[in-house]
Backbone bond lengths (Angstrom), bond angles and torsions (degrees), N, CA, C in turn:
res aa  C-N    CA-C-N  psi(-1)  N-CA   C-N-CA  omega(-1)  CA-C   N-CA-C  phi
1 M - - - 1.466 - - 1.494 110.44 -
2 S 1.278 117.00 134.77 1.452 123.21 -178.78 1.522 110.72 -85.98
3 D 1.358 113.60 147.62 1.468 119.05 175.70 1.491 112.32 -86.22
4 A 1.365 115.24 -8.57 1.473 118.82 -179.93 1.463 113.45 -71.63
5 A 1.321 116.20 145.44 1.478 121.82 177.09 1.510 108.86 -96.98
6 D 1.334 114.52 89.87 1.464 120.16 -175.65 1.540 112.49 -83.62
7 K 1.352 117.15 -23.03 1.411 122.46 -175.26 1.538 110.51 -118.72
8 T 1.310 113.83 157.31 1.462 116.64 177.45 1.525 109.23 -122.34
9 L 1.305 115.36 157.47 1.491 123.01 179.76 1.554 107.00 -78.76
10 P 1.296 118.25 159.14 1.463 120.62 177.95 1.551 113.39 -59.29
11 L 1.306 118.13 -27.96 1.462 121.61 -178.61 1.492 111.83 -102.00
12 N 1.344 117.27 20.30 1.507 120.95 -177.15 1.513 114.79 -51.48
13 D 1.355 115.54 -47.47 1.436 118.03 -179.98 1.540 112.20 -63.56
14 W 1.322 117.49 -36.36 1.502 119.75 178.52 1.528 109.82 -66.44
15 H 1.307 117.47 -43.84 1.460 120.30 176.69 1.509 112.56 -58.08
16 L 1.317 117.79 -44.33 1.471 122.14 179.59 1.599 109.59 -66.27
17 A 1.331 116.09 -37.89 1.468 118.72 178.31 1.566 111.52 -66.29
18 Q 1.313 116.98 -27.19 1.457 120.93 178.29 1.509 113.06 -85.25
19 G 1.393 115.20 0.96 1.459 119.40 177.76 1.490 113.37 85.51
20 A 1.299 120.16 21.63 1.443 124.59 -178.35 1.559 111.87 -60.99
21 R 1.303 116.77 140.38 1.458 120.82 169.57 1.478 103.85 -89.30
22 M 1.323 118.92 123.33 1.425 125.73 -174.06 1.544 109.20 -106.68
23 V 1.310 115.60 140.18 1.444 119.78 177.45 1.546 109.26 -137.27
24 P 1.271 119.72 155.22 1.488 120.95 176.15 1.520 112.46 -71.67
25 F 1.301 114.62 131.22 1.473 118.99 176.12 1.516 107.89 -149.30
26 A 1.342 117.07 119.37 1.481 125.14 -179.10 1.537 111.44 50.70
27 G 1.336 117.35 38.14 1.422 119.88 176.43 1.526 114.38 88.83
28 Y 1.281 118.69 -4.48 1.463 122.54 -179.21 1.534 110.83 -111.70
29 A 1.335 114.55 156.67 1.459 119.74 169.34 1.558 104.21 -85.73
30 M 1.337 113.40 115.35 1.478 119.55 -173.66 1.533 110.52 -113.72
31 P 1.336 117.01 129.11 1.478 119.86 176.62 1.550 108.82 -72.90
32 I 1.337 115.59 134.88 1.483 119.41 -179.24 1.495 111.29 -124.68
33 Q 1.318 115.93 -19.79 1.518 117.10 -177.65 1.507 108.97 -160.72
34 Y 1.322 113.76 149.56 1.484 120.46 -179.13 1.547 110.53 -116.08
35 E 1.298 116.25 -79.27 1.463 121.20 -177.52 1.501 115.07 -85.15
36 G 1.260 117.60 -23.43 1.466 123.40 -176.09 1.506 112.01 128.33
37 I 1.285 115.94 160.11 1.447 120.59 -171.66 1.540 112.62 -60.17
38 M 1.273 119.03 -46.68 1.508 120.80 -177.57 1.572 111.20 -66.79
39 A 1.309 117.35 -43.77 1.444 120.81 178.63 1.548 111.57 -62.10
40 E 1.332 116.04 -42.18 1.450 120.41 179.11 1.528 113.28 -71.29
41 H 1.320 116.35 -36.25 1.447 122.04 175.87 1.538 108.32 -62.45
42 K 1.311 116.23 -50.60 1.478 121.19 -178.95 1.541 110.64 -59.14
43 W 1.295 119.32 -45.94 1.450 124.74 -179.04 1.525 108.64 -61.99
44 T 1.319 119.58 -42.94 1.437 122.18 -178.23 1.525 110.04 -67.48
45 R 1.338 117.60 -41.39 1.450 119.81 177.74 1.516 114.76 -65.25
46 E 1.321 114.82 -32.65 1.474 119.58 -177.13 1.548 112.78 -91.21
47 S 1.295 116.87 -19.16 1.496 120.37 -174.86 1.529 109.29 -122.37
48 A 1.341 115.46 -95.35 1.477 120.07 178.43 1.492 105.92 -162.01
49 G 1.326 114.33 162.74 1.499 121.24 174.40 1.433 112.05 -148.57
50 L 1.305 115.19 154.73 1.470 120.92 177.97 1.555 109.58 -138.05
51 F 1.248 115.05 132.04 1.438 120.79 -178.32 1.537 108.67 -132.79
52 D 1.307 115.69 123.91 1.470 120.73 -176.25 1.548 109.02 -82.99
53 V 1.313 113.97 111.52 1.498 115.14 -178.78 1.563 110.43 -104.91
54 S 1.299 118.55 9.33 1.446 123.76 -174.96 1.542 111.28 -61.98
55 H 1.307 114.75 -23.79 1.499 119.36 -176.95 1.515 110.91 -92.00
56 M 1.276 119.91 0.04 1.437 121.43 -171.12 1.542 114.73 -92.21
57 G 1.244 119.24 -7.19 1.451 120.71 178.90 1.484 114.24 178.87
58 Q 1.263 116.67 174.91 1.451 123.86 -176.66 1.496 107.86 -136.72
59 L 1.356 114.66 134.87 1.460 120.95 177.06 1.567 107.17 -112.97
60 I 1.252 116.92 136.66 1.446 121.59 166.63 1.490 109.60 -115.80
61 I 1.305 117.34 109.28 1.447 121.64 -177.29 1.504 107.81 -116.60
62 A 1.313 116.63 121.94 1.481 121.57 -175.27 1.541 107.98 -130.79
63 G 1.248 112.37 168.73 1.484 120.61 175.40 1.485 112.67 117.87
64 E 1.271 114.56 163.66 1.455 120.78 -178.50 1.549 111.13 -62.77
65 G 1.345 114.12 125.58 1.468 119.56 179.24 1.506 114.16 83.74
66 A 1.340 119.24 4.43 1.492 120.33 -178.44 1.526 111.08 -62.09
67 E 1.278 118.84 -44.93 1.496 121.61 -176.18 1.537 107.62 -65.17
68 K 1.299 117.98 -43.96 1.477 119.59 -179.31 1.535 110.62 -67.00
69 A 1.306 118.83 -36.55 1.432 121.63 -178.03 1.546 112.52 -70.20
70 L 1.382 114.88 -31.07 1.477 120.28 -179.41 1.511 113.35 -86.91
71 E 1.303 118.87 -19.17 1.467 122.00 -175.57 1.530 114.85 -50.19
72 P 1.319 120.94 -47.03 1.451 119.49 -179.81 1.521 113.06 -77.19
73 T 1.296 119.09 -7.23 1.476 121.32 -178.34 1.464 114.30 -84.82
74 F 1.342 119.79 -33.13 1.458 121.92 -174.49 1.508 110.17 -115.44
75 P 1.335 115.83 143.39 1.516 118.76 175.66 1.499 110.32 -69.25
76 S 1.318 114.00 154.93 1.468 117.96 179.79 1.510 109.74 -109.50
């Protein structure tokens, strides 16, 4: 896998206009920071934040009743 950012996201120009710090990730130029760690931490604590963790791992859950047991845990 290359560290080069060969592709851009559809909102690449918007991210750059907002002052995003872009880094290569999986072949894309990915925004990772805008105003800085402290400013973003403060904004998240005072307002709201969203972080996509769907790429961070995989669960395999099997067995009788597994689907029914997990249904109330995850949004649909």
